[in-house]
N, C-alpha and C positions, 0 to 999 in steps of 0.2 A: 783479180775484178778489172771488168772494163765495161765502157757504159751500154753496152747489151746485154750483161747481166742484173742490170739494174730497172725493176719497174718503178716511177717517178711520176707522182702523179701533182700535178699544182691546180690547184679548182682554186676559186675567188676566196673562198675561206675555209681550205682546208687544206693539207700538205699532208703525202706520202711517199718514204722511197722505201722500196721490200725490195728484198734478191728475186728473181726470176726465178731458180732453183733451187731445190736443197742442198746447204753445204753437207759434207762429211758426217754423217754424225748424227746427222736433223734429221723430221722428220718432215718440216714443213719448210718455205722459203723463210727468210729471219726476215720483220720489220725493223729498220734500223730507227727510222723516224716516223710517226704519224700523230696525227691533233686536229684541232680546230685552230685556224690560224685569230691572232688577241684582235685583229680587225682585217676590212678585205684590201685583196689585193688586184691591182690588175694584171689579168693572164698573160695575158699575151705579147706584156713589156715582160714577163719576168721568163727565167731560164736557166738552166743549172748544165755543168761544166764536168769530168771529171780528169785528171792528169796529175800525173803523179802519185795516182792512189788516193789523193783527197780530192771529196767532192764538196765541188762550191754551189753553192742554191743561194740566187738572185732575185730577190721579191722586190714589185715596184711597189709600194705600198701607193689604193690610192686618195688619201688624205696625209697628207707630209706633214705627218706627227712621230713623236718618239713612242717606238710603244716599249713596254716597260719587259716586256716576252718576245718571244714570236709564235708558242703553241700556251692556248690558254690552259694546258694541263700541266703547263713549267714556270706556271708565273711566281708559286712558293719558291720553286725550288733552284730557278737558273733567272730570280730578277733582276732587273739590268737596272742599276741605279741613274736612270736618268741624269742626277743632277751630273755628273761626273763626263758625260756628255759634249763635244764643243758643238755650242748652238749656234754661233756666229755664222747670222745669216742676215744679208741686206734686207731694209724695210722694205726697198722700190721689188723682193725679189717675190716677195706678199702681195694676196687679193688686197682691192681700197678700202674698202670694208675693215680688211685686217690692219692693214697698215692705218687708216685711220684709229681701230682703237688701240695700238698701239703708241703711237703720238698724244693723243687723250692720257694715255696712262703715266707718259712719260711727263705732260705739262703737268700732270695731276703735280705725279712726285717731287718735281722743280718746286713747284707749287704751297707745297708741303714744307719743306724743306726753305723755304724763302719766307714761311707765313703768310704765304697770299693766297686768295679765293680759288678752288678749285673750278674744274671746266663749267661743270652744272651751275655750282654757284654765280658763276658769270651769269649764266645762261639765265638763270632764275629755276631752274632745274631741282633748289634745293631749299628748305626753310630755315634759314638765316637772316640775319640782321642784313637789311638794306642801305646802309652803310656798306659797302665793303672797300677799304683801303686796299688800293694797287689798281685800280680797273683802269683800261684803259682811255688816254682821251674820248669820248663822245659814246663809249658806251655805259648804259645804267641799266641797272639791278630792277631785274622787276625780277618779282615772287608769279609764276604763274599758277603757283598749283595752290595758290591763297582763294576762302570762298569766297564767295560775296563778291560785288563786286564795286571798283569804278571803271567807266567805261573810257574817262577817259586816259586812264594810266597808261603810259605809251610802252610799246615794245621793246622789245630787244630786238638788235637785228642780226638779221642771219649771217655767217661772218661767209664769203667766199668761199671756194674749193681752195685749196691747198694754203690760206692763211689761218694761221695761228698764234697763238700770248705765249712762245717760248722764247725765250731769251739766249739765243744764242751764242753769245760769249760764256756762260754758265752751261750750257749744255756741253762745249767744247772743253770747259777746262773740267767738267765731272768725266768726257773720255780720256782724257789728257791720267785724268785718278787713277781710273783706272787698271791703263797699261803698266 
């Protein structure tokens, strides 16, 4: 086979690979691959090549996340175990909202292991005892969810962008422990 012998169709949500002509003994061209993609792709950034009798199809995913399969029809038969995929990626490669979410999760996990309050508890977004040990100096616990009101209640200060209450030494030790 050569590239001109194939009809490859790559759409935003569908993929098909068919032979253009019938093979000997066949009454219609063979369909090698056809189906709906698990998620959408960027068509202009996707391509295919045929070298040494092997077709390579490169799909540029719109959402940069792991797929459990390529085609919806194959999820059960060819399910990809995303736990086995090397997912190490630098946090600064993600958008700002995702970075903030990751940092909050890391902070909350470290606080849990240290027995300290979570970010939501510090900022008063959960109903927890108002005397939380380990609060940074100058930060007061305020339960913004409580009903009724004390108009003199102090407000929890907004954290400036990039400021987090994460113990770097603990994070570094945890990172070394993973290696």
